[in-house]
C-alpha positions in Angstrom: 14.0 -194.6 -22.9 13.7 -194.9 -19.1 15.9 -192.9 -17.3 17.7 -194.4 -14.1 17.6 -192.2 -11.1 19.9 -193.5 -8.2 19.2 -192.2 -4.7 18.7 -194.2 -1.3 16.0 -195.8 -0.6 15.0 -194.3 2.3 14.8 -190.8 0.6 12.8 -192.6 -1.9 10.6 -193.8 1.3 10.4 -190.7 2.7 9.8 -188.5 -1.2 7.0 -191.1 -1.6 5.0 -188.0 0.2 5.5 -185.9 -2.5 2.9 -187.1 -4.8 2.9 -186.2 -8.7 -0.4 -187.3 -9.7 -3.9 -186.7 -7.4 -7.1 -187.9 -8.7 -10.2 -187.5 -7.5 -13.4 -189.7 -5.9 -16.4 -189.0 -4.6 -17.1 -192.5 -3.0 -15.9 -194.2 -0.2 -12.8 -196.5 -0.4 -14.4 -200.4 -1.5 -14.1 -203.4 0.7 -10.9 -205.1 0.0 -10.9 -208.7 -0.6 -13.8 -208.9 -2.8 -15.6 -208.0 -6.0 -17.9 -204.6 -5.7 -21.1 -205.2 -8.0 -21.9 -203.0 -10.5 -24.9 -202.8 -12.7 -24.4 -201.6 -16.3 -27.2 -199.6 -17.8 -28.3 -200.0 -21.0 -26.9 -197.7 -23.2 -28.3 -194.6 -24.8 -27.7 -192.1 -27.5 -28.4 -188.5 -27.5 -31.1 -187.7 -29.1 -29.0 -185.0 -31.5 -27.0 -188.2 -32.5 -29.9 -189.9 -33.3 -31.8 -186.9 -35.1 -28.4 -186.4 -37.1 -28.2 -190.6 -38.0 -31.7 -190.0 -39.4 -31.4 -187.2 -41.4 -27.6 -188.4 -43.3 -29.5 -192.0 -43.8 -27.7 -193.9 -41.3 -29.9 -194.4 -38.7 -29.1 -198.4 -39.4 -25.6 -197.9 -38.8 -26.6 -195.9 -35.6 -28.7 -198.6 -34.5 -26.0 -201.4 -35.2 -23.2 -199.5 -33.8 -25.2 -198.9 -30.2 -26.2 -202.4 -30.1 -22.8 -204.0 -30.4 -21.5 -201.5 -28.0 -23.8 -202.5 -25.7 -22.7 -206.4 -25.4 -19.0 -205.7 -26.3 -19.1 -203.1 -23.2 -20.2 -205.8 -20.7 -18.8 -208.3 -22.1 -15.5 -207.0 -21.8 -16.4 -206.0 -18.3 -17.3 -209.8 -17.3 -14.0 -210.8 -18.9 -11.8 -208.5 -16.6 -13.2 -210.5 -13.6 -13.0 -207.1 -11.3 -16.5 -206.4 -10.8 -19.6 -209.1 -10.0 -22.4 -207.4 -12.7 -25.5 -208.0 -12.1 -27.7 -209.2 -14.7 -30.6 -207.1 -16.1 -33.6 -208.0 -14.3 -37.1 -208.2 -15.5 -37.8 -206.3 -11.7 -35.3 -203.6 -12.8 -36.6 -203.4 -16.0 -40.2 -203.0 -14.9 -38.4 -199.9 -12.1 -37.0 -198.5 -15.0 -40.4 -198.5 -17.4 -42.4 -196.5 -13.9 -40.1 -193.7 -13.8 -36.3 -194.9 -13.3 -35.6 -194.7 -16.6 -35.3 -190.8 -15.7 -31.4 -191.9 -15.9 -30.8 -190.8 -19.7 -32.5 -187.4 -19.5 -30.7 -186.2 -16.0 -27.7 -188.0 -15.4 -27.1 -186.3 -11.8 -30.8 -187.5 -11.1 -30.6 -189.3 -7.7 -32.9 -192.1 -8.7 -30.3 -193.1 -10.7 -28.1 -195.5 -8.4 -31.6 -196.3 -6.9 -31.6 -199.7 -9.3 -28.4 -200.9 -8.9 -29.0 -200.2 -5.3 -31.9 -202.2 -4.9 -30.3 -205.2 -7.3 -27.3 -204.9 -4.7 -24.2 -203.4 -6.9 -22.4 -201.1 -5.5 -22.1 -198.9 -8.6 -24.2 -197.8 -11.3 -22.6 -197.7 -15.2 -24.6 -195.7 -17.5 -23.3 -196.1 -20.8 -24.1 -193.4 -23.6 -22.9 -192.7 -27.5 -22.6 -188.6 -27.8 -21.5 -188.5 -31.1 -21.4 -190.9 -34.3 -20.6 -190.3 -37.7 -19.9 -192.6 -40.8 -19.1 -191.0 -44.3 -18.6 -192.6 -47.1 -16.7 -191.3 -50.5 -16.8 -193.3 -53.9 -15.0 -192.7 -56.8 -15.8 -194.6 -60.4 -13.9 -195.3 -63.1 -16.6 -195.4 -66.2 -14.1 -196.6 -68.5 -13.9 -200.2 -66.5 -16.8 -200.7 -64.5 -14.7 -200.3 -61.6 -15.0 -198.0 -58.7 -13.1 -197.4 -55.2 -14.7 -196.3 -51.4 -13.0 -195.1 -48.5 -15.5 -195.4 -45.5 -14.6 -193.1 -41.8 -16.8 -194.4 -38.9 -16.4 -191.9 -35.5 -17.7 -192.7 -32.5 -17.6 -191.0 -29.7 -18.7 -192.4 -26.4 -19.1 -191.8 -22.2 -19.8 -193.8 -19.2 -21.2 -192.3 -16.3 -20.3 -194.0 -13.3 -23.0 -193.2 -10.0 -22.2 -194.4 -6.3 -25.3 -196.4 -5.5 -25.0 -195.8 -1.9 -25.1 -192.0 -2.4 -26.4 -191.4 -5.5 -23.4 -189.0 -6.5 -22.2 -189.3 -10.1 -18.3 -189.7 -10.2 -16.2 -186.8 -11.2 -14.1 -188.8 -13.5 -16.4 -189.6 -16.7 -14.5 -192.6 -18.4 -14.4 -191.8 -22.4 -13.6 -193.0 -25.7 -13.3 -191.4 -29.0 -11.7 -193.5 -31.9 -12.1 -193.5 -36.1 -12.4 -196.6 -38.3 -11.7 -196.7 -41.7 -12.2 -199.1 -44.7 -11.3 -198.9 -48.0 -12.4 -201.1 -51.3 -10.7 -200.4 -54.4 -11.5 -201.4 -57.7 -14.6 -203.2 -56.5 -17.1 -203.6 -59.6 -19.3 -200.3 -59.8 -22.0 -200.6 -57.2 -21.3 -203.5 -55.1 -19.9 -203.7 -52.0 -19.7 -199.5 -51.8 -21.4 -199.1 -48.7 -19.3 -200.3 -46.1 -19.5 -203.8 -44.6 -21.1 -204.2 -40.7 -17.5 -206.1 -39.8 -16.2 -202.6 -39.7 -19.1 -201.1 -37.5 -18.5 -203.9 -35.1 -14.9 -204.0 -34.8 -15.2 -200.6 -33.8 -17.6 -201.0 -31.5 -15.1 -203.7 -29.9 -12.5 -200.9 -29.8 -14.2 -198.5 -28.1 -16.3 -201.1 -25.5 -13.0 -201.8 -24.8 -11.1 -198.1 -23.7 -14.2 -197.7 -21.8 -13.6 -201.0 -19.9 -10.2 -200.1 -19.1 -10.7 -196.6 -17.9 -13.8 -197.9 -15.9 -11.8 -200.1 -14.3 -8.6 -197.9 -14.0 -10.9 -195.3 -11.6 -12.7 -197.2 -9.5 -10.1 -200.3 -9.1 -6.6 -199.9 -10.8 -4.3 -203.1 -10.9 -1.9 -203.5 -8.5 1.1 -205.6 -8.0 0.9 -208.7 -5.8 4.0 -209.9 -5.7 8.0 -208.7 -6.8 10.6 -211.6 -6.9 13.8 -210.1 -8.1 12.9 -208.1 -11.7 9.7 -209.9 -11.9 6.3 -208.2 -11.4 3.2 -210.1 -10.6 -0.2 -207.7 -11.6 -3.7 -209.0 -11.0 -4.7 -208.1 -14.3 -4.8 -210.6 -17.6 -5.2 -210.0 -21.4 -8.8 -208.7 -21.5 -7.8 -205.4 -19.6 -5.2 -204.7 -22.2 -1.6 -206.2 -20.3 -0.6 -208.6 -23.5 2.8 -209.1 -23.9 5.3 -206.6 -25.1 2.9 -204.0 -23.5 4.9 -200.8 -21.5 3.4 -200.4 -18.2 4.1 -197.8 -15.3 4.1 -198.6 -11.4 2.9 -195.8 -9.0 2.8 -195.4 -5.2 -0.7 -194.4 -4.3 -2.0 -193.5 -1.1 -5.6 -192.5 -0.6 -6.4 -189.5 1.3 -10.0 -188.0 2.3 -10.8 -184.4 1.8 -12.3 -183.3 5.1 -14.1 -180.4 3.3 -16.2 -182.4 0.5 -16.0 -185.6 2.1 -14.5 -187.1 -1.5 -11.5 -189.6 -1.7 -8.4 -188.7 -3.6 -5.4 -191.1 -4.9 -2.3 -189.8 -4.3 0.2 -190.7 -6.5 4.2 -191.0 -7.5 5.5 -193.1 -10.7 8.0 -195.7 -9.0 9.6 -197.1 -12.2 8.4 -198.8 -15.8 8.7 -202.2 -17.1 7.2 -204.4 -19.7 4.5 -207.4 -20.0 6.4 -210.3 -20.6 3.8 -212.9 -20.1 0.2 -212.7 -19.1 -3.3 -214.9 -19.7 -6.9 -214.1 -18.9 -5.9 -213.7 -15.2 -2.4 -212.3 -14.9 0.2 -210.8 -15.7 4.0 -210.7 -15.1 6.0 -207.9 -15.8 10.1 -207.3 -15.7 11.4 -204.0 -14.4 13.1 -201.7 -17.0 15.5 -199.1 -15.7 15.4 -197.6 -12.2 13.4 -199.1 -9.7 12.4 -196.1 -6.9 10.3 -198.6 -4.6 8.6 -201.3 -6.8 6.6 -203.5 -3.9 3.2 -205.0 -3.3 0.3 -202.9 -3.5 2.1 -200.4 -6.3 -0.6 -199.2 -8.8 -0.3 -200.7 -12.5 -0.9 -198.7 -15.3 -0.7 -199.3 -18.7 1.3 -196.7 -21.1 -0.6 -195.8 -24.0 1.6 -195.5 -27.1 0.1 -193.0 -29.9 -0.6 -195.2 -32.8 0.9 -194.5 -36.1 -1.7 -192.4 -38.4 -3.1 -195.0 -41.0 -1.8 -194.5 -44.3 -4.7 -193.9 -46.8 -3.4 -195.5 -50.4 -3.4 -193.5 -52.9 -5.4 -195.2 -55.2 -8.0 -194.4 -52.3 -10.8 -191.9 -52.9 -9.7 -188.9 -51.0 -6.2 -189.2 -52.0 -4.3 -188.6 -55.5 -3.0 -190.3 -57.8 0.7 -190.5 -58.6 1.9 -188.7 -61.9 3.2 -190.8 -64.9 6.5 -192.2 -64.8 8.6 -189.7 -66.9 10.6 -191.5 -69.7 14.4 -192.0 -68.4 17.1 -192.0 -71.2 18.4 -195.6 -71.1 22.1 -195.5 -70.4 24.6 -195.5 -73.5 25.4 -198.9 -75.5 29.2 -198.8 -75.9 28.3 -199.1 -79.8 25.9 -197.0 -81.4 24.3 -197.8 -84.9 27.1 -197.4 -87.4 30.9 -198.0 -87.5 31.5 -199.6 -83.7 34.9 -197.9 -84.3 33.6 -194.2 -85.5 30.4 -194.3 -83.9 27.2 -191.7 -85.2 27.6 -188.6 -83.4 24.4 -186.3 -83.0 24.4 -182.5 -82.5 21.3 -182.1 -80.4 21.6 -178.5 -81.1 22.3 -178.5 -84.3 19.8 -176.8 -87.0 19.4 -177.5 -90.7 17.9 -174.9 -92.9 16.4 -176.3 -95.9 14.5 -174.6 -98.8 12.5 -176.2 -101.6 11.1 -179.4 -101.6 14.0 -181.3 -102.9 17.2 -179.8 -100.4 19.0 -178.8 -103.7 19.9 -175.8 -102.5 20.8 -176.7 -99.5 24.4 -174.5 -98.3 27.2 -176.8 -100.2 30.0 -177.7 -97.8 33.3 -175.9 -97.7 36.4 -176.9 -99.7 39.4 -176.4 -98.0 41.7 -176.6 -101.5 41.6 -173.5 -104.1 38.5 -173.4 -106.9 39.3 -173.7 -111.3 38.3 -170.1 -112.9 
């Protein structure tokens, strides 16, 4: 629920100096009116992650995830239309072989920026995978020759961004950690119980999109191009996550340089919220919802991350628990019971019958209300 705050516009403008959010940058401000060039280094996998995958017999899954994440990350950045991507030339590959590949070992090495700088890129994006798991649980039903499988894939990746003009590593590092689950139920034993490549590719795509959005927001965040009434035009579209129905928040921002360290800080204060009403590949429109504390051209726009509900694992899946067999529920008593409809049979469940012998001849006789003859 968005709370509406009522106050004078003059007071809001003055209060914008008291910012609630602060982000540090270790590079000079980007030139306006042009796309910054970026060089995307080849995705690396930490040696310990590769060793773990080899030990657990998941090296093929690891390689597929890395290759897919590498291509998906480039594709996501390209479709965002924010940066001019410098292709991986053969010249850069030779330079890497001759010594600049030290980037994978020491991410803070100044030589890491040299590859992108010689290619005319302002930044070098250096992605890497720092955690990977691919766990499979199988539950077999031998009596019917069927099995169920539950697979859980986990990927953690980061993107180190280096300013090629200074060789400095930006202090903020975009990262993403995501889980993908795959469930197969009542399949023939031994058929398709190792998981599919599609699940790996889907997870890699999600991680790549998250890294792309965080990287863009760090260097060149989305901004308002114009405001018309309650409608806001944003310079980002569907590839950047601005889809119909997505909640957004608007911030007044100011960049300030620290005289001591030379770092650039972006001070931000929230001025309102909205919801994306329509979008395409290049741009999106949002409708202001709630209070407007100074939403105007140039304000930074950020997607509000909504926590997705935890996936519910079917009870029949491996790792779950099977429900108890349903208990027998007594039927509703009928209007009539076996016997006479006028005098239905009555049963006393607590009554006991004592028997002796085999033919029941010695059962206790019923009591007679009359007198006995002598």
